[in-house]
Rosetta silent file (secondary structure, phi, psi, omega in degrees, C-alpha in Angstrom):
SEQUENCE: MRRRRYVFMSVLLMVALGTVTYYYRLTRTVSLADEEWNICEAVIRYQLNRQINQDTDTVYVEIQGLNPTAAFLDRFQEQRVKAGWRFSAGDAGVLLFIREIDHHGESTAEVSGGLYRGPRSAAGYTYSLERSEGRWVVSGHKMSWISKLPNTRIKPTALRAAAYP
SCORE:     score description
SCORE:     0.000 S_00000001
   1 L     0.000  -44.872 -177.922  -44.533  -13.262   18.057 S_00000001
   2 H   -66.162  -36.200  175.242  -44.841  -11.325   14.916 S_00000001
   3 H   -62.626  -42.326  179.438  -42.608   -8.529   16.347 S_00000001
   4 H   -64.455  -41.133  177.379  -39.893  -11.067   17.276 S_00000001
   5 H   -62.623  -43.148  178.097  -39.954  -12.457   13.778 S_00000001
   6 H   -63.287  -43.486  177.580  -39.629   -8.941   12.321 S_00000001
   7 H   -61.906  -48.122  178.453  -36.629   -8.232   14.568 S_00000001
   8 H   -58.094  -44.010 -179.101  -34.993  -11.514   13.688 S_00000001
   9 H   -69.559  -36.786  178.560  -35.438  -10.974    9.923 S_00000001
  10 H   -62.920  -43.381 -178.150  -34.064   -7.372   10.230 S_00000001
  11 H   -69.466  -42.029  174.551  -30.952   -8.539   11.999 S_00000001
  12 H   -53.233  -47.638 -178.980  -30.432  -11.384    9.515 S_00000001
  13 H   -59.125  -46.839  178.113  -30.787   -8.897    6.680 S_00000001
  14 H   -63.827  -37.938  178.399  -28.210   -6.561    8.213 S_00000001
  15 H   -65.554  -45.416  178.707  -25.713   -9.363    8.817 S_00000001
  16 H   -61.049  -43.969  179.071  -26.121  -10.569    5.239 S_00000001
  17 H   -64.868  -42.009  176.151  -25.726   -7.066    3.816 S_00000001
  18 H   -60.528  -44.846 -177.509  -22.613   -6.485    5.969 S_00000001
  19 H   -63.114  -46.358 -177.896  -21.031   -9.788    4.856 S_00000001
  20 H   -61.869  -43.718 -179.269  -21.700   -8.986    1.172 S_00000001
  21 H   -65.217  -40.949  178.004  -20.279   -5.470    1.527 S_00000001
  22 H   -62.225  -49.116  178.104  -17.175   -6.793    3.342 S_00000001
  23 H   -63.149  -38.510  176.848  -16.378   -9.388    0.642 S_00000001
  24 H   -59.771  -44.120  178.854  -17.117   -6.876   -2.097 S_00000001
  25 H   -66.341  -35.600  178.401  -14.532   -4.494   -0.673 S_00000001
  26 H   -68.623  -35.259 -172.081  -12.006   -7.314   -0.279 S_00000001
  27 H  -100.868   -0.084  177.726  -12.274   -8.597   -3.822 S_00000001
  28 L   -65.369  131.135  178.839  -12.574   -5.224   -5.628 S_00000001
  29 E  -118.167  151.556 -178.065   -9.733   -4.789   -8.074 S_00000001
  30 L   -80.859  152.165 -178.021   -8.538   -1.635   -9.758 S_00000001
  31 L  -115.036  116.104 -176.200   -9.102   -1.198  -13.462 S_00000001
  32 L  -133.402  157.415  173.023   -6.140    0.437  -15.417 S_00000001
  33 L   -72.400  157.485 -177.905   -5.035    0.654  -19.022 S_00000001
  34 H   -54.464  -40.474  177.656   -2.155   -1.683  -20.079 S_00000001
  35 H   -60.307  -42.131 -176.935    0.248    1.255  -20.106 S_00000001
  36 H   -72.353  -33.301  175.334   -0.632    2.134  -16.502 S_00000001
  37 H   -64.075  -37.053  178.153   -0.094   -1.473  -15.376 S_00000001
  38 H   -66.364  -40.108  179.915    3.408   -1.311  -16.891 S_00000001
  39 H   -63.150  -49.365  176.031    4.069    1.937  -15.021 S_00000001
  40 H   -53.769  -40.114  179.133    2.864    0.274  -11.764 S_00000001
  41 H   -66.163  -39.170 -178.486    5.131   -2.682  -12.320 S_00000001
  42 H   -64.391  -46.204  178.786    8.199   -0.452  -12.822 S_00000001
  43 H   -62.721  -42.495 -177.788    7.411    1.372   -9.537 S_00000001
  44 H   -69.533  -38.093  175.045    6.753   -1.761   -7.550 S_00000001
  45 H   -64.205  -39.425  178.072    9.975   -3.392   -8.839 S_00000001
  46 H   -61.014  -51.700 -177.692   11.875   -0.209   -7.905 S_00000001
  47 H   -63.733  -38.476  178.637   10.451   -0.338   -4.398 S_00000001
  48 H   -60.786  -44.972 -175.030   11.181   -4.023   -4.079 S_00000001
  49 H   -82.349  -26.431 -174.014   14.781   -3.621   -5.149 S_00000001
  50 H  -123.287  -13.942 -169.992   15.740   -0.334   -3.507 S_00000001
  51 L  -120.438   -3.703  177.612   13.351    0.630   -0.720 S_00000001
  52 L  -125.537  158.584  179.092   12.634   -2.491    1.315 S_00000001
  53 L   -73.625  143.818  178.630   14.762   -4.909    3.169 S_00000001
  54 L   -69.412  -18.227 -179.088   15.409   -8.169    1.251 S_00000001
  55 L   -89.210    8.718  175.051   14.565  -10.155    4.374 S_00000001
  56 L   -62.601  130.291 -178.074   10.978   -8.863    4.376 S_00000001
  57 L   -58.969  -64.362 -171.367    8.679  -11.874    4.562 S_00000001
  58 L  -134.773  141.236  179.254    5.810  -10.764    2.412 S_00000001
  59 E  -115.866  137.885 -178.377    5.044   -7.640    0.375 S_00000001
  60 E  -115.433  142.809 -174.267    1.473   -6.489   -0.159 S_00000001
  61 E  -126.750  138.066  175.342    0.418   -4.157   -3.024 S_00000001
  62 E  -132.991  127.391  175.945   -2.397   -1.648   -3.210 S_00000001
  63 E  -118.138  127.727 -177.007   -3.067    0.505   -6.247 S_00000001
  64 L    48.489   34.288  178.392   -5.362    3.512   -5.969 S_00000001
  65 L    83.956    1.426 -177.784   -6.811    2.149   -2.780 S_00000001
  66 E  -125.018  174.797  177.758   -7.877   -1.164   -4.354 S_00000001
  67 E   -80.542  144.814  175.660   -6.387   -4.532   -4.958 S_00000001
  68 L   -76.467  164.884  176.732   -4.330   -5.252   -8.143 S_00000001
  69 L   -73.529  160.346  176.872   -5.546   -8.016  -10.433 S_00000001
  70 H   -62.778  -30.343  175.032   -4.239  -11.545  -10.172 S_00000001
  71 H   -64.780  -39.214 -179.278   -2.548  -11.131  -13.635 S_00000001
  72 H   -67.116  -43.226 -179.942   -0.621   -8.161  -12.218 S_00000001
  73 H   -65.201  -30.072 -179.898    0.477  -10.126   -9.120 S_00000001
  74 H   -66.932  -15.708  175.615    1.590  -12.946  -11.371 S_00000001
  75 H   -69.290  -19.961 -177.285    4.311  -10.633  -12.789 S_00000001
  76 H  -110.830   41.238 -179.267    6.072  -10.935   -9.407 S_00000001
  77 L   -62.135  -26.325  178.177    6.226  -14.641   -9.001 S_00000001
  78 L   -68.627  -26.328  179.702    9.842  -14.581   -7.885 S_00000001
  79 L  -109.055  160.793  176.894    8.875  -12.476   -4.862 S_00000001
  80 L   -86.422   83.099 -176.052    6.191  -13.064   -2.234 S_00000001
  81 E  -106.865  124.237  179.320    3.719  -10.376   -3.465 S_00000001
  82 E  -126.043  169.029  178.987    0.143  -10.484   -2.363 S_00000001
  83 E   -68.436  146.419 -174.716   -3.012   -8.297   -2.694 S_00000001
  84 H   -59.035  -28.610 -175.653   -3.162   -5.338   -0.312 S_00000001
  85 H   -67.141  -19.144  176.594   -6.307   -6.456    1.551 S_00000001
  86 H   -80.621   -4.870 -177.479   -4.343   -9.173    3.232 S_00000001
  87 L   -73.892  137.848  169.888   -1.993   -6.732    4.947 S_00000001
  88 L  -133.689  136.213 -172.358   -2.117   -6.229    8.704 S_00000001
  89 L   -58.074  -22.719  177.364    0.104   -3.718   10.474 S_00000001
  90 L   -82.267   -7.045  178.062    1.300   -6.419   12.892 S_00000001
  91 L   -65.237  161.859  173.871    2.672   -8.619   10.063 S_00000001
  92 L   -81.105    0.497 -173.523    6.343   -8.857    9.272 S_00000001
  93 L   -92.863 -178.596  177.694    5.468   -7.629    5.770 S_00000001
  94 E  -132.030  145.469  177.239    5.286   -4.280    4.146 S_00000001
  95 E  -101.280  124.109  173.362    2.470   -2.633    2.076 S_00000001
  96 E   -99.309  129.476 -177.397    3.601   -0.981   -1.133 S_00000001
  97 E  -131.710  152.443  173.115    1.000    1.447   -2.461 S_00000001
  98 E  -124.771  126.984 -176.551    0.443    3.621   -5.543 S_00000001
  99 E  -102.055  -50.627 -175.094   -2.051    6.465   -5.253 S_00000001
 100 E  -135.733  152.163  179.470   -1.903    8.447   -8.511 S_00000001
 101 E  -127.965  120.126  179.337   -0.316    8.061  -11.991 S_00000001
 102 E  -118.358  121.326  177.685    0.246   11.345  -13.934 S_00000001
 103 E   -90.155  136.659  177.794    1.389   11.093  -17.536 S_00000001
 104 L  -122.723   67.787 -177.183    3.583   13.977  -18.823 S_00000001
 105 L    94.998 -168.514 -175.326    3.585   13.047  -22.458 S_00000001
 106 L   -83.060  -16.202 -171.163    4.294    9.687  -24.070 S_00000001
 107 L  -124.209    3.932  176.939    7.643    9.042  -22.521 S_00000001
 108 E  -136.130  151.936  178.240    7.518   10.478  -19.006 S_00000001
 109 E  -157.105  158.555  176.245    5.231    9.995  -15.962 S_00000001
 110 E  -122.974  142.117  179.454    5.060   10.755  -12.247 S_00000001
 111 E  -130.830  131.532  172.315    3.617    8.350   -9.669 S_00000001
 112 E  -104.787  133.813 -176.823    2.775    9.118   -6.084 S_00000001
 113 E  -165.523 -157.004  178.437    3.042    6.156   -3.756 S_00000001
 114 E   163.345 -159.237 -179.615    5.076    4.764   -0.887 S_00000001
 115 E  -140.273  153.615 -173.567    5.373    2.052    1.699 S_00000001
 116 E  -142.670  125.216  174.371    3.716    1.270    4.965 S_00000001
 117 E  -109.707  -35.942 -177.484    4.825   -1.040    7.784 S_00000001
 118 E  -179.360  178.160 -176.821    2.814    0.521   10.533 S_00000001
 119 L   -61.952  -21.051 -179.708    1.774    3.969   11.897 S_00000001
 120 L  -108.705   14.148 -178.979    5.316    4.722   12.933 S_00000001
 121 E  -148.671   82.133 -179.350    7.045    3.292    9.887 S_00000001
 122 E  -154.072  155.839 -177.693    5.694    4.731    6.701 S_00000001
 123 E  -157.932  145.082  177.315    6.715    7.073    3.868 S_00000001
 124 E  -114.563  141.832 -176.988    5.315    8.635    0.724 S_00000001
 125 E  -133.284  160.395  167.474    7.332    9.316   -2.438 S_00000001
 126 E  -112.725  120.184 -177.478    6.948   10.864   -5.859 S_00000001
 127 E  -102.262  131.967  176.277    8.497    8.618   -8.450 S_00000001
 128 E   -99.946  133.648 -178.874    9.716    9.996  -11.843 S_00000001
 129 E  -125.513  148.602  176.047    9.539    7.526  -14.686 S_00000001
 130 E  -135.785  144.049  173.465   10.860    7.575  -18.278 S_00000001
 131 E   -82.768  121.886  179.624   10.251    5.260  -21.140 S_00000001
 132 E  -126.965  116.630 -179.991   13.471    3.642  -22.199 S_00000001
 133 L    57.774   37.867  177.225   13.675    1.136  -25.019 S_00000001
 134 L    84.116    0.865  179.423    9.975    0.523  -24.836 S_00000001
 135 E  -123.820  148.342  178.910    9.911   -0.078  -21.036 S_00000001
 136 E   -81.289  127.542 -179.596    9.019    2.142  -18.151 S_00000001
 137 E  -130.545  135.773  178.039   11.985    2.857  -15.808 S_00000001
 138 E   -79.264  122.124  179.600   12.048    4.832  -12.611 S_00000001
 139 E   -92.178  -12.331  179.699   14.612    7.540  -13.029 S_00000001
 140 E   172.980  168.422  177.242   14.410    8.892   -9.472 S_00000001
 141 E  -145.710  154.139 -178.289   12.249    9.464   -6.430 S_00000001
 142 E  -132.638  131.493 -179.099   11.660   12.266   -3.969 S_00000001
 143 E   -72.004  137.831  179.823   10.270   11.811   -0.438 S_00000001
 144 E  -106.785  -30.470  177.604    6.966   13.602    0.026 S_00000001
 145 E  -162.098  161.465  176.427    6.239   12.664    3.586 S_00000001
 146 E  -147.097  142.721  179.958    7.323   10.366    6.458 S_00000001
 147 L   -76.249  145.715 -174.029    5.626    9.150    9.572 S_00000001
 148 L  -132.370  153.438  173.692    7.140   10.409   12.737 S_00000001
 149 L   -70.442  145.212  177.541    6.925    9.478   16.406 S_00000001
 150 L   -62.192  145.214  179.027    4.806   11.828   18.409 S_00000001
 151 L   -64.751  122.819  173.605    6.688   14.612   20.288 S_00000001
 152 L  -120.513  140.103 -177.631    7.193   13.532   23.822 S_00000001
 153 L   -86.804  130.295  174.978    8.647   15.725   26.506 S_00000001
 154 L  -104.837  134.465 -179.779   11.598   14.322   28.475 S_00000001
 155 L   -69.642  144.492  179.649   12.095   15.831   31.866 S_00000001
 156 H   -58.408  -31.194  179.131   15.419   17.587   32.293 S_00000001
 157 H   -66.042  -35.290  179.852   16.212   15.382   35.401 S_00000001
 158 H   -67.127  -37.761  178.666   15.869   12.282   33.187 S_00000001
 159 H   -64.520  -45.767 -178.670   18.367   13.779   30.678 S_00000001
 160 H   -65.622  -36.390  178.014   20.848   14.567   33.450 S_00000001
 161 H   -65.771  -35.801 -178.694   20.472   11.119   34.942 S_00000001
 162 H   -75.236  -40.707 -174.865   21.138    9.527   31.531 S_00000001
 163 H   -76.019  -29.101 -177.491   24.098   11.810   30.808 S_00000001
 164 L  -123.665   77.561 -178.198   25.690   11.389   34.299 S_00000001
 165 L   -70.783    0.000    0.000   25.237    7.874   35.555 S_00000001
């Protein structure tokens, strides 16, 4: 009887600890300086306006592997922007992410980030930013990586059949 009670309490403790850990990871938000939040906003707006389809249902945002704060998400009230933990690869939405922010003086910065729809639809970019009239503006971007379909071999007979029906 005592052993059964010990096993039950151990399982209950593991479930409780797992639940707390799960919710802790979901609700963790990134902590940035005000200037870095402004840089992130410029990059996310650039991605929204130039890099994703306007018919995308929902956009999810992740910054340095964590969720942005509610105050940051409120800056995008006109778009359907949500915290990154809600993203699922099967959704019709896209995950916009920012990994690193590198300052190069007071008026220039570089950000590494990108977008992710699923394992076969993702890309990473390096964004160049400049401070213009007190605001951060993306001056350009360069692709760093792109997801690709795995190499599959097509039999020559299949090619001939397709070329000569």
